[in-house]
N, CA, C and O atoms as a GROMACS GRO file, in nm:
protein
  388
    1MET      N    1   9.851  11.553  11.815
    1MET     CA    2   9.898  11.431  11.876
    1MET      C    3  10.042  11.408  11.830
    1MET      O    4  10.073  11.421  11.711
    2GLU      N    5  10.128  11.374  11.923
    2GLU     CA    6  10.267  11.349  11.887
    2GLU      C    7  10.287  11.202  11.849
    2GLU      O    8  10.258  11.112  11.927
    3ILE      N    9  10.337  11.183  11.728
    3ILE     CA   10  10.364  11.049  11.677
    3ILE      C   11  10.506  11.047  11.622
    3ILE      O   12  10.540  11.125  11.533
    4LEU      N   13  10.587  10.960  11.675
    4LEU     CA   14  10.726  10.946  11.631
    4LEU      C   15  10.801  11.080  11.635
    4LEU      O   16  10.879  11.112  11.545
    5GLY      N   17  10.776  11.155  11.740
    5GLY     CA   18  10.846  11.281  11.760
    5GLY      C   19  10.795  11.398  11.677
    5GLY      O   20  10.855  11.505  11.679
    6LYS      N   21  10.686  11.378  11.604
    6LYS     CA   22  10.630  11.486  11.521
    6LYS      C   23  10.486  11.511  11.563
    6LYS      O   24  10.411  11.417  11.593
    7ASN      N   25  10.447  11.638  11.566
    7ASN     CA   26  10.311  11.673  11.602
    7ASN      C   27  10.218  11.660  11.482
    7ASN      O   28  10.245  11.717  11.376
    8TYR      N   29  10.110  11.586  11.497
    8TYR     CA   30  10.011  11.568  11.392
    8TYR      C   31   9.877  11.619  11.441
    8TYR      O   32   9.834  11.590  11.553
    9GLU      N   33   9.811  11.696  11.357
    9GLU     CA   34   9.676  11.742  11.384
    9GLU      C   35   9.581  11.634  11.334
    9GLU      O   36   9.605  11.572  11.231
   10LEU      N   37   9.472  11.612  11.407
   10LEU     CA   38   9.369  11.519  11.364
   10LEU      C   39   9.251  11.599  11.310
   10LEU      O   40   9.216  11.703  11.366
   11LYS      N   41   9.191  11.551  11.203
   11LYS     CA   42   9.074  11.619  11.148
   11LYS      C   43   8.974  11.515  11.101
   11LYS      O   44   8.998  11.441  11.006
   12TYR      N   45   8.860  11.511  11.172
   12TYR     CA   46   8.753  11.420  11.134
   12TYR      C   47   8.651  11.498  11.053
   12TYR      O   48   8.603  11.602  11.096
   13GLY      N   49   8.619  11.448  10.936
   13GLY     CA   50   8.519  11.511  10.851
   13GLY      C   51   8.507  11.433  10.721
   13GLY      O   52   8.549  11.318  10.712
   14LEU      N   53   8.449  11.497  10.622
   14LEU     CA   54   8.428  11.431  10.494
   14LEU      C   55   8.557  11.382  10.431
   14LEU      O   56   8.562  11.272  10.378
   15ARG      N   57   8.661  11.464  10.437
   15ARG     CA   58   8.789  11.425  10.376
   15ARG      C   59   8.840  11.294  10.439
   15ARG      O   60   8.885  11.204  10.368
   16ALA      N   61   8.832  11.283  10.572
   16ALA     CA   62   8.875  11.160  10.639
   16ALA      C   63   8.789  11.042  10.596
   16ALA      O   64   8.840  10.932  10.576
   17GLN      N   65   8.659  11.064  10.581
   17GLN     CA   66   8.570  10.957  10.537
   17GLN      C   67   8.600  10.916  10.393
   17GLN      O   68   8.599  10.797  10.361
   18PHE      N   69   8.628  11.013  10.306
   18PHE     CA   70   8.663  10.982  10.167
   18PHE      C   71   8.793  10.902  10.160
   18PHE      O   72   8.804  10.805  10.085
   19ILE      N   73   8.891  10.943  10.240
   19ILE     CA   74   9.019  10.871  10.243
   19ILE      C   75   8.997  10.729  10.292
   19ILE      O   76   9.053  10.634  10.237
   20PHE      N   77   8.913  10.714  10.396
   20PHE     CA   78   8.880  10.582  10.450
   20PHE      C   79   8.822  10.494  10.340
   20PHE      O   80   8.864  10.379  10.322
   21GLU      N   81   8.725  10.546  10.265
   21GLU     CA   82   8.662  10.468  10.159
   21GLU      C   83   8.762  10.434  10.049
   21GLU      O   84   8.756  10.326   9.991
   22GLY      N   85   8.854  10.527  10.019
   22GLY     CA   86   8.955  10.502   9.918
   22GLY      C   87   9.053  10.393   9.960
   22GLY      O   88   9.095  10.311   9.879
   23ILE      N   89   9.089  10.393  10.087
   23ILE     CA   90   9.183  10.294  10.138
   23ILE      C   91   9.118  10.156  10.148
   23ILE      O   92   9.178  10.055  10.110
   24THR      N   93   8.995  10.153  10.199
   24THR     CA   94   8.930  10.024  10.227
   24THR      C   95   8.850   9.970  10.110
   24THR      O   96   8.819   9.851  10.106
   25ASN      N   97   8.817  10.054  10.015
   25ASN     CA   98   8.734  10.012   9.901
   25ASN      C   99   8.595   9.967   9.946
   25ASN      O  100   8.536   9.877   9.887
   26LYS      N  101   8.543  10.030  10.052
   26LYS     CA  102   8.409   9.999  10.101
   26LYS      C  103   8.346  10.127  10.155
   26LYS      O  104   8.415  10.226  10.177
   27SER      N  105   8.216  10.124  10.174
   27SER     CA  106   8.144  10.239  10.228
   27SER      C  107   8.193  10.268  10.370
   27SER      O  108   8.236  10.178  10.443
   28PHE      N  109   8.185  10.395  10.407
   28PHE     CA  110   8.231  10.436  10.540
   28PHE      C  111   8.141  10.375  10.646
   28PHE      O  112   8.022  10.405  10.654
   29GLU      N  113   8.201  10.289  10.728
   29GLU     CA  114   8.133  10.227  10.841
   29GLU      C  115   8.241  10.169  10.931
   29GLU      O  116   8.331  10.099  10.885
   30ILE      N  117   8.232  10.198  11.058
   30ILE     CA  118   8.331  10.150  11.154
   30ILE      C  119   8.273  10.029  11.226
   30ILE      O  120   8.186  10.042  11.312
   31LYS      N  121   8.324   9.910  11.190
   31LYS     CA  122   8.273   9.787  11.248
   31LYS      C  123   8.380   9.708  11.322
   31LYS      O  124   8.349   9.636  11.416
   32THR      N  125   8.505   9.721  11.280
   32THR     CA  126   8.610   9.635  11.334
   32THR      C  127   8.721   9.719  11.397
   32THR      O  128   8.725   9.841  11.382
   33THR      N  129   8.810   9.652  11.466
   33THR     CA  130   8.927   9.719  11.521
   33THR      C  131   9.010   9.778  11.407
   33THR      O  132   9.062   9.889  11.419
   34MET      N  133   9.023   9.703  11.298
   34MET     CA  134   9.099   9.753  11.185
   34MET      C  135   9.037   9.883  11.132
   34MET      O  136   9.108   9.977  11.098
   35ASP      N  137   8.903   9.887  11.125
   35ASP     CA  138   8.835  10.009  11.080
   35ASP      C  139   8.870  10.127  11.171
   35ASP      O  140   8.891  10.239  11.123
   36GLN      N  141   8.876  10.103  11.301
   36GLN     CA  142   8.909  10.211  11.395
   36GLN      C  143   9.049  10.266  11.370
   36GLN      O  144   9.069  10.388  11.369
   37TYR      N  145   9.144  10.177  11.350
   37TYR     CA  146   9.281  10.223  11.326
   37TYR      C  147   9.294  10.290  11.189
   37TYR      O  148   9.368  10.387  11.175
   38ILE      N  149   9.223  10.240  11.092
   38ILE     CA  150   9.228  10.304  10.960
   38ILE      C  151   9.166  10.442  10.968
   38ILE      O  152   9.219  10.536  10.909
   39LEU      N  153   9.054  10.458  11.039
   39LEU     CA  154   8.995  10.591  11.056
   39LEU      C  155   9.092  10.684  11.127
   39LEU      O  156   9.107  10.800  11.087
   40PHE      N  157   9.158  10.637  11.230
   40PHE     CA  158   9.258  10.714  11.302
   40PHE      C  159   9.364  10.766  11.203
   40PHE      O  160   9.396  10.884  11.200
   41TYR      N  161   9.415  10.675  11.123
   41TYR     CA  162   9.515  10.710  11.021
   41TYR      C  163   9.459  10.811  10.921
   41TYR      O  164   9.528  10.905  10.882
   42CYS      N  165   9.335  10.791  10.879
   42CYS     CA  166   9.272  10.882  10.783
   42CYS      C  167   9.254  11.023  10.840
   42CYS      O  168   9.263  11.122  10.767
   43CYS      N  169   9.230  11.032  10.970
   43CYS     CA  170   9.216  11.163  11.034
   43CYS      C  171   9.349  11.238  11.036
   43CYS      O  172   9.350  11.361  11.044
   44ILE      N  173   9.459  11.166  11.028
   44ILE     CA  174   9.590  11.229  11.015
   44ILE      C  175   9.608  11.275  10.871
   44ILE      O  176   9.650  11.389  10.846
   45LEU      N  177   9.578  11.188  10.776
   45LEU     CA  178   9.596  11.220  10.634
   45LEU      C  179   9.500  11.329  10.586
   45LEU      O  180   9.525  11.392  10.484
   46ALA      N  181   9.390  11.349  10.659
   46ALA     CA  182   9.290  11.448  10.619
   46ALA      C  183   9.340  11.592  10.631
   46ALA      O  184   9.277  11.684  10.578
   47VAL      N  185   9.449  11.612  10.700
   47VAL     CA  186   9.508  11.746  10.712
   47VAL      C  187   9.611  11.760  10.600
   47VAL      O  188   9.712  11.690  10.600
   48PRO      N  189   9.586  11.851  10.505
   48PRO     CA  190   9.680  11.867  10.393
   48PRO      C  191   9.823  11.891  10.441
   48PRO      O  192   9.847  11.966  10.535
   49GLY      N  193   9.916  11.826  10.373
   49GLY     CA  194  10.058  11.844  10.405
   49GLY      C  195  10.112  11.746  10.506
   49GLY      O  196  10.234  11.736  10.525
   50GLN      N  197  10.023  11.672  10.573
   50GLN     CA  198  10.069  11.574  10.670
   50GLN      C  199  10.083  11.439  10.599
   50GLN      O  200   9.995  11.397  10.524
   51ASP      N  201  10.193  11.374  10.622
   51ASP     CA  202  10.207  11.239  10.569
   51ASP      C  203  10.274  11.152  10.673
   51ASP      O  204  10.358  11.197  10.751
   52LEU      N  205  10.236  11.028  10.672
   52LEU     CA  206  10.288  10.930  10.766
   52LEU      C  207  10.263  10.795  10.702
   52LEU      O  208  10.150  10.764  10.662
   53GLU      N  209  10.365  10.714  10.692
   53GLU     CA  210  10.350  10.580  10.635
   53GLU      C  211  10.263  10.496  10.728
   53GLU      O  212  10.277  10.502  10.851
   54PHE      N  213  10.174  10.417  10.670
   54PHE     CA  214  10.083  10.335  10.748
   54PHE      C  215  10.159  10.238  10.838
   54PHE      O  216  10.123  10.220  10.955
   55ASP      N  217  10.263  10.175  10.786
   55ASP     CA  218  10.341  10.081  10.867
   55ASP      C  219  10.404  10.150  10.987
   55ASP      O  220  10.408  10.093  11.096
   56GLU      N  221  10.455  10.271  10.969
   56GLU     CA  222  10.512  10.347  11.080
   56GLU      C  223  10.403  10.378  11.184
   56GLU      O  224  10.425  10.369  11.304
   57PHE      N  225  10.286  10.416  11.133
   57PHE     CA  226  10.174  10.448  11.220
   57PHE      C  227  10.134  10.327  11.305
   57PHE      O  228  10.117  10.338  11.426
   58ILE      N  229  10.119  10.211  11.240
   58ILE     CA  230  10.078  10.090  11.312
   58ILE      C  231  10.186  10.046  11.412
   58ILE      O  232  10.154  10.004  11.523
   59ASP      N  233  10.312  10.057  11.374
   59ASP     CA  234  10.420  10.025  11.468
   59ASP      C  235  10.412  10.117  11.589
   59ASP      O  236  10.428  10.072  11.703
   60TRP      N  237  10.388  10.245  11.566
   60TRP     CA  238  10.375  10.341  11.675
   60TRP      C  239  10.256  10.305  11.764
   60TRP      O  240  10.265  10.311  11.886
   61CYS      N  241  10.144  10.268  11.701
   61CYS     CA  242  10.024  10.229  11.778
   61CYS      C  243  10.054  10.108  11.866
   61CYS      O  244  10.006  10.100  11.979
   62ASP      N  245  10.131  10.013  11.813
   62ASP     CA  246  10.169   9.895  11.893
   62ASP      C  247  10.245   9.936  12.018
   62ASP      O  248  10.228   9.877  12.125
   63GLU      N  249  10.329  10.037  12.005
   63GLU     CA  250  10.410  10.084  12.116
   63GLU      C  251  10.335  10.181  12.208
   63GLU      O  252  10.382  10.212  12.318
   64ASN      N  253  10.220  10.229  12.164
   64ASN     CA  254  10.140  10.326  12.240
   64ASN      C  255   9.995  10.281  12.247
   64ASN      O  256   9.909  10.338  12.179
   65PRO      N  257   9.967  10.179  12.327
   65PRO     CA  258   9.831  10.121  12.330
   65PRO      C  259   9.722  10.219  12.374
   65PRO      O  260   9.605  10.197  12.344
   66ASP      N  261   9.757  10.325  12.445
   66ASP     CA  262   9.656  10.423  12.487
   66ASP      C  263   9.617  10.518  12.375
   66ASP      O  264   9.522  10.595  12.390
   67ALA      N  265   9.687  10.512  12.262
   67ALA     CA  266   9.660  10.604  12.151
   67ALA      C  267   9.519  10.586  12.097
   67ALA      O  268   9.452  10.686  12.066
   68LEU      N  269   9.471  10.463  12.085
   68LEU     CA  270   9.337  10.442  12.032
   68LEU      C  271   9.232  10.498  12.128
   68LEU      O  272   9.131  10.553  12.084
   69LEU      N  273   9.256  10.486  12.257
   69LEU     CA  274   9.164  10.544  12.356
   69LEU      C  275   9.160  10.696  12.340
   69LEU      O  276   9.053  10.756  12.339
   70GLU      N  277   9.276  10.758  12.327
   70GLU     CA  278   9.283  10.903  12.307
   70GLU      C  279   9.211  10.942  12.178
   70GLU      O  280   9.138  11.040  12.174
   71PHE      N  281   9.232  10.864  12.072
   71PHE     CA  282   9.164  10.891  11.945
   71PHE      C  283   9.012  10.875  11.961
   71PHE      O  284   8.936  10.957  11.909
   72SER      N  285   8.968  10.772  12.031
   72SER     CA  286   8.825  10.749  12.053
   72SER      C  287   8.761  10.866  12.126
   72SER      O  288   8.649  10.905  12.095
   73GLU      N  289   8.832  10.921  12.224
   73GLU     CA  290   8.782  11.039  12.296
   73GLU      C  291   8.771  11.158  12.201
   73GLU      O  292   8.674  11.234  12.207
   74TYR      N  293   8.869  11.174  12.113
   74TYR     CA  294   8.866  11.281  12.013
   74TYR      C  295   8.743  11.265  11.923
   74TYR      O  296   8.670  11.362  11.900
   75ILE      N  297   8.719  11.144  11.872
   75ILE     CA  298   8.605  11.119  11.784
   75ILE      C  299   8.474  11.144  11.857
   75ILE      O  300   8.382  11.205  11.802
   76GLU      N  301   8.464  11.097  11.980
   76GLU     CA  302   8.342  11.118  12.059
   76GLU      C  303   8.314  11.268  12.076
   76GLU      O  304   8.200  11.312  12.062
   77HIS      N  305   8.418  11.344  12.104
   77HIS     CA  306   8.404  11.489  12.117
   77HIS      C  307   8.357  11.550  11.984
   77HIS      O  308   8.267  11.635  11.984
   78GLU      N  309   8.416  11.509  11.873
   78GLU     CA  310   8.378  11.561  11.741
   78GLU      C  311   8.233  11.528  11.707
   78GLU      O  312   8.160  11.613  11.657
   79LEU      N  313   8.191  11.405  11.735
   79LEU     CA  314   8.054  11.365  11.705
   79LEU      C  315   7.954  11.439  11.792
   79LEU      O  316   7.847  11.477  11.746
   80THR      N  317   7.988  11.460  11.919
   80THR     CA  318   7.902  11.536  12.010
   80THR      C  319   7.888  11.680  11.960
   80THR      O  320   7.779  11.736  11.959
   81LYS      N  321   8.000  11.737  11.919
   81LYS     CA  322   8.000  11.874  11.867
   81LYS      C  323   7.912  11.884  11.742
   81LYS      O  324   7.834  11.978  11.729
   82ARG      N  325   7.924  11.789  11.652
   82ARG     CA  326   7.845  11.789  11.528
   82ARG      C  327   7.696  11.769  11.557
   82ARG      O  328   7.611  11.831  11.494
   83LYS      N  329   7.667  11.681  11.653
   83LYS     CA  330   7.528  11.655  11.688
   83LYS      C  331   7.464  11.781  11.747
   83LYS      O  332   7.350  11.814  11.715
   84LYS      N  333   7.539  11.850  11.832
   84LYS     CA  334   7.488  11.974  11.891
   84LYS      C  335   7.467  12.079  11.783
   84LYS      O  336   7.366  12.149  11.783
   85PHE      N  337   7.562  12.091  11.692
   85PHE     CA  338   7.552  12.187  11.583
   85PHE      C  339   7.430  12.156  11.496
   85PHE      O  340   7.356  12.247  11.458
   86ALA      N  341   7.410  12.028  11.464
   86ALA     CA  342   7.295  11.988  11.383
   86ALA      C  343   7.165  12.019  11.457
   86ALA      O  344   7.068  12.064  11.396
   87GLY      N  345   7.163  11.995  11.588
   87GLY     CA  346   7.045  12.026  11.669
   87GLY      C  347   7.017  12.175  11.671
   87GLY      O  348   6.901  12.216  11.663
   88ASP      N  349   7.121  12.257  11.682
   88ASP     CA  350   7.105  12.403  11.680
   88ASP      C  351   7.051  12.448  11.546
   88ASP      O  352   6.964  12.535  11.540
   89LYS      N  353   7.101  12.390  11.438
   89LYS     CA  354   7.056  12.427  11.303
   89LYS      C  355   6.910  12.386  11.285
   89LYS      O  356   6.834  12.459  11.221
   90LYS      N  357   6.870  12.272  11.340
   90LYS     CA  358   6.733  12.225  11.329
   90LYS      C  359   6.640  12.322  11.402
   90LYS      O  360   6.533  12.356  11.351
   91LYS      N  361   6.682  12.366  11.522
   91LYS     CA  362   6.601  12.461  11.599
   91LYS      C  363   6.587  12.592  11.523
   91LYS      O  364   6.479  12.650  11.520
   92GLU      N  365   6.696  12.640  11.460
   92GLU     CA  366   6.689  12.763  11.382
   92GLU      C  367   6.589  12.749  11.269
   92GLU      O  368   6.513  12.842  11.243
   93GLY      N  369   6.587  12.633  11.202
   93GLY     CA  370   6.494  12.609  11.092
   93GLY      C  371   6.351  12.612  11.139
   93GLY      O  372   6.264  12.663  11.068
   94VAL      N  373   6.324  12.558  11.257
   94VAL     CA  374   6.189  12.557  11.312
   94VAL      C  375   6.146  12.698  11.346
   94VAL      O  376   6.032  12.736  11.319
   95GLU      N  377   6.236  12.775  11.405
   95GLU     CA  378   6.205  12.912  11.443
   95GLU      C  379   6.183  13.002  11.322
   95GLU      O  380   6.105  13.097  11.329
   96ASN      N  381   6.251  12.973  11.212
   96ASN     CA  382   6.240  13.058  11.093
   96ASN      C  383   6.116  13.026  11.011
   96ASN      O  384   6.084  13.100  10.918
   97ASN      N  385   6.045  12.916  11.041
   97ASN     CA  386   5.927  12.881  10.960
   97ASN      C  387   5.804  12.945  11.012
   97ASN      O  388   5.696  12.926  10.956
   0.00000   0.00000   0.00000
């Protein structure tokens, strides 16, 4: 995703969840709009070597209102992929017993 003229990779996983918990000082749970934007930011920080100031990120989000929609589609795709993978692993376990 291009932010402020720089390409950023998004990565949703444990690292993003850990960063989220570190920033918010609460258990990982997405309940509010703020949580959504913080998770978005954490998915950027989850890629080693990428850095972006939170204030710059939020200013960019203000100027790009479709960014959260694009991020939501990315998360939905990631969760679907993980759910399918977990389902495949479950089927393998059943077949191996």
